[in-house]
C-alpha positions as CSV (number, residue, x, y, z in Angstrom):
1,M,9.4,18.9,-65.2
2,C,11.7,21.8,-64.9
3,P,10.5,25.3,-65.7
4,Q,13.4,25.9,-68.5
5,M,12.8,22.2,-69.5
6,H,8.9,23.6,-69.9
7,F,9.7,26.3,-72.1
8,M,12.3,24.3,-74.3
9,L,9.6,21.7,-75.0
10,L,6.9,24.6,-75.8
11,S,9.6,26.6,-78.4
12,L,10.3,23.3,-79.8
13,R,6.5,22.4,-80.4
14,R,6.2,25.4,-81.7
15,S,9.0,25.2,-84.4
16,L,8.0,21.9,-85.5
17,E,4.5,23.5,-85.6
18,I,5.6,26.0,-88.2
19,T,7.7,23.7,-90.4
20,N,6.0,20.7,-90.7
21,V,8.6,19.4,-93.0
22,I,10.5,17.7,-90.5
23,S,11.8,13.9,-91.3
24,G,11.5,11.2,-89.2
25,H,15.5,10.9,-88.8
26,L,15.7,14.6,-88.4
27,E,13.2,14.8,-85.8
28,Y,14.8,12.7,-83.8
29,R,18.2,14.4,-84.0
30,V,16.0,17.6,-83.0
31,L,14.9,16.1,-79.9
32,S,17.7,14.3,-78.9
33,G,19.1,17.9,-78.4
34,V,16.8,19.0,-76.2
35,M,17.6,19.2,-72.5
36,M,17.2,16.3,-70.2
37,K,16.9,15.4,-66.7
38,I,19.7,13.7,-65.3
39,A,20.3,11.8,-61.8
40,V,24.5,12.7,-60.7
41,V,25.8,10.1,-58.7
42,G,29.0,11.1,-56.8
43,A,28.3,15.3,-57.3
44,T,30.3,16.8,-54.2
45,G,33.5,15.0,-55.7
46,Q,35.7,17.3,-57.7
47,T,35.0,15.4,-61.0
48,G,31.1,15.5,-59.9
49,Q,31.2,19.4,-59.3
50,Q,32.5,19.7,-62.9
51,L,29.5,17.7,-64.2
52,V,27.1,19.4,-62.2
53,N,27.9,23.1,-63.4
54,Q,28.5,21.8,-67.3
55,A,25.1,20.3,-67.0
56,L,23.3,23.2,-65.8
57,Q,25.0,25.4,-68.1
58,Q,23.9,22.8,-71.3
59,G,20.2,23.7,-69.9
60,H,20.0,20.2,-68.5
61,C,17.8,19.3,-65.4
62,V,19.9,18.0,-62.4
63,T,18.8,15.5,-59.7
64,A,22.5,15.6,-57.1
65,L,22.2,12.8,-55.1
66,V,25.0,13.4,-52.0
67,R,25.2,12.3,-49.0
68,N,25.8,15.6,-47.5
69,P,23.8,18.2,-48.9
70,A,25.4,21.1,-47.2
71,K,28.7,19.9,-48.6
72,L,26.8,21.5,-52.5
73,T,26.8,25.2,-52.2
74,L,25.9,25.7,-55.9
75,T,22.1,26.6,-56.5
76,H,20.1,26.9,-59.6
77,E,16.5,27.0,-60.4
78,N,17.2,23.5,-62.8
79,L,19.0,21.6,-59.7
80,K,17.3,19.5,-56.9
81,V,20.0,18.6,-54.2
82,V,18.4,15.3,-52.4
83,E,20.7,12.9,-49.6
84,A,20.3,9.2,-50.6
85,D,22.4,6.0,-49.9
86,I,24.4,5.1,-52.8
87,F,24.3,1.8,-51.4
88,S,21.0,1.2,-50.9
89,E,18.0,0.3,-54.1
90,D,15.5,1.6,-52.2
91,S,17.1,5.2,-51.6
92,L,18.4,5.5,-55.4
93,K,15.1,4.6,-56.8
94,L,12.7,7.3,-55.3
95,H,15.5,10.0,-57.1
96,F,16.2,8.0,-60.1
97,K,12.3,8.1,-61.2
98,G,11.5,10.0,-64.1
99,Q,15.2,10.4,-64.5
100,D,16.1,10.1,-68.5
101,A,19.6,9.0,-67.5
102,V,22.3,8.6,-64.6
103,L,26.0,9.6,-64.4
104,S,28.2,8.9,-61.8
105,C,31.5,10.1,-60.8
106,L,31.6,8.4,-57.4
107,G,35.5,7.7,-56.1
108,F,36.5,5.9,-53.1
109,P,39.6,5.7,-51.5
110,I,42.9,3.5,-51.3
111,S,42.5,0.4,-49.4
112,F,45.6,-1.8,-48.4
113,L,44.2,-4.1,-46.0
114,H,40.5,-5.1,-47.0
115,G,40.4,-4.3,-50.3
116,V,37.8,-1.4,-52.1
117,T,34.1,-2.3,-52.8
118,G,32.1,0.3,-53.3
119,Y,32.3,0.5,-56.7
120,T,30.6,-2.8,-57.1
121,Q,28.3,-1.9,-54.1
122,S,27.4,1.2,-55.5
123,M,26.7,-0.4,-59.5
124,K,24.9,-3.2,-58.6
125,A,22.0,-0.7,-55.7
126,A,22.1,1.7,-59.2
127,L,21.2,-0.9,-61.9
128,N,18.6,-2.7,-59.4
129,A,17.2,0.7,-58.9
130,M,17.3,1.4,-62.4
131,R,15.2,-1.6,-63.0
132,E,13.1,-0.5,-60.6
133,V,11.9,2.8,-62.0
134,K,12.5,1.8,-65.7
135,V,15.5,3.9,-66.7
136,N,17.7,2.6,-69.0
137,R,20.5,4.9,-69.6
138,I,24.0,5.3,-67.2
139,I,27.6,6.7,-67.7
140,T,30.1,6.2,-65.2
141,M,33.7,7.5,-64.9
142,T,36.6,4.4,-63.8
143,S,40.6,5.1,-65.0
144,W,43.2,3.8,-67.3
145,Y,44.8,0.5,-66.4
146,T,42.0,-0.9,-64.6
147,D,43.4,-4.6,-66.1
148,P,46.1,-5.5,-63.9
149,N,47.9,-6.5,-67.4
150,S,47.1,-3.5,-69.1
151,G,50.5,-0.9,-67.6
152,S,53.2,-3.0,-68.8
153,N,53.7,0.1,-71.6
154,S,53.4,2.8,-69.0
155,S,56.2,4.4,-67.7
156,Y,58.6,3.5,-64.8
157,F,56.6,5.4,-62.2
158,I,53.3,4.6,-63.4
159,R,54.1,0.9,-63.3
160,F,56.5,0.5,-60.5
161,M,55.3,2.9,-58.4
162,L,51.5,4.4,-58.8
163,L,49.5,1.6,-60.2
164,P,50.8,-0.4,-57.2
165,M,49.6,1.6,-54.8
166,I,46.1,2.2,-56.4
167,R,45.9,-1.2,-57.5
168,S,43.2,-1.7,-55.0
169,V,40.9,0.8,-56.3
170,L,41.7,-0.4,-59.7
171,N,40.6,-3.5,-59.2
172,N,37.3,-2.7,-57.8
173,M,36.6,-0.6,-61.0
174,Y,37.8,-3.2,-62.9
175,E,34.8,-5.9,-61.2
176,M,32.7,-3.1,-61.8
177,E,33.4,-2.9,-65.4
178,N,33.0,-6.7,-66.0
179,L,29.7,-6.2,-64.1
180,L,28.6,-3.8,-66.6
181,K,30.0,-6.3,-69.3
182,Q,27.5,-8.6,-68.2
183,T,24.1,-5.9,-68.0
184,E,22.2,-6.7,-71.0
185,D,19.2,-4.8,-70.3
186,I,20.4,-1.4,-69.1
187,N,22.6,0.9,-72.1
188,W,25.7,1.6,-70.2
189,T,29.0,3.4,-71.1
190,V,32.0,3.3,-68.7
191,V,34.9,6.4,-69.5
192,R,38.4,5.9,-68.9
193,P,40.6,8.9,-67.8
194,P,44.1,8.9,-67.2
195,G,45.3,11.0,-64.4
196,L,42.9,14.0,-62.8
197,K,44.0,17.5,-63.1
198,N,42.3,20.5,-61.8
199,T,42.6,22.7,-64.8
200,P,40.3,24.4,-66.3
201,T,37.9,22.5,-69.0
202,T,39.2,23.1,-72.4
203,A,37.7,22.9,-76.0
204,N,40.3,20.2,-77.3
205,E,39.5,17.2,-79.4
206,F,39.7,14.0,-77.4
207,L,40.9,11.2,-78.3
208,T,39.1,7.7,-78.0
209,H,40.0,4.3,-77.7
210,E,37.7,1.2,-77.0
211,G,40.7,-0.1,-74.6
212,Y,42.8,0.6,-70.9
213,Y,44.7,3.1,-72.1
214,V,44.7,5.7,-75.4
215,P,47.6,4.1,-77.5
216,D,50.4,5.9,-80.0
217,E,51.3,4.5,-83.3
218,N,53.9,2.3,-81.0
219,G,51.7,1.2,-78.3
220,A,52.5,3.5,-75.3
221,P,50.4,5.9,-73.9
222,I,49.4,9.1,-75.1
223,G,49.7,11.9,-72.2
224,Q,49.2,11.3,-68.1
225,S,46.5,13.4,-67.1
226,V,43.6,15.5,-68.1
227,S,41.3,18.2,-67.0
228,R,38.4,17.2,-64.8
229,G,36.2,19.6,-66.9
230,D,37.2,17.4,-70.0
231,V,36.3,14.2,-68.0
232,A,32.4,16.0,-67.7
233,R,32.8,17.3,-71.0
234,F,32.9,14.2,-72.4
235,M,30.2,12.3,-70.1
236,L,28.1,14.7,-70.8
237,S,28.3,14.7,-74.6
238,L,27.2,10.8,-74.6
239,L,23.9,11.9,-73.6
240,N,23.1,12.3,-77.5
241,N,25.7,9.8,-78.9
242,N,25.4,6.0,-78.7
243,A,28.9,5.8,-80.5
244,W,29.8,4.1,-77.0
245,M,26.7,2.3,-76.1
246,K,27.6,-0.5,-73.7
247,K,31.7,-0.1,-74.0
248,A,34.2,0.7,-72.2
249,V,36.1,3.7,-73.6
250,A,39.7,5.3,-73.0
251,I,40.1,9.1,-73.4
252,A,42.6,11.4,-73.8
253,T,42.8,15.4,-75.0
254,K,44.6,16.7,-78.0
């Protein structure tokens, strides 16, 4: 147990002893707000680094699984950086053991010749590793327009130029989403953001939709991009929120 979590649990215990009047329902809400132990896959990517930073700021204990530990220069008393093979169940389960949740910000490059398989292969390894060590919560990130038929209302540039260019990535994301939809023994959530931009995290309200993009009243997509920090903020908010359990949610910000 990391030092800060130990201190928080002691403080919570004292609070419960003093009041001694907390109902079962309220006690659950208090406990759900304490710091968690989370494993972050894809922690050296731009969104992954945002997620690690915010998780530490919120007081969580973070295990960052990376291919090259030297790429994550952040240091913190509640951060553990470990080298892992994201395609190996045996490698992952060593670091998933004892975690409350797994969060994935993995990304893979476009491949015109051979297709992309990294999303499905890494997710299969992660799910099997989670089963082995009895971790049952995963939150992962894909994108708007993963369904090949979902971009018909997008702009000309996105529909006829951008989407065909990145379709190899979107197709494998879509396959991974379908893999999760067939997974009944693990609580999963897929977060679908639009284009990612490297701008400061905001406090803007989220717009959400259980679909492949966030539509306005006429069915047209709302916005085209979102801050990576806001994606991380939304993913972390799901640690204490069951609203999108076993669902895929498209997001945007106001």
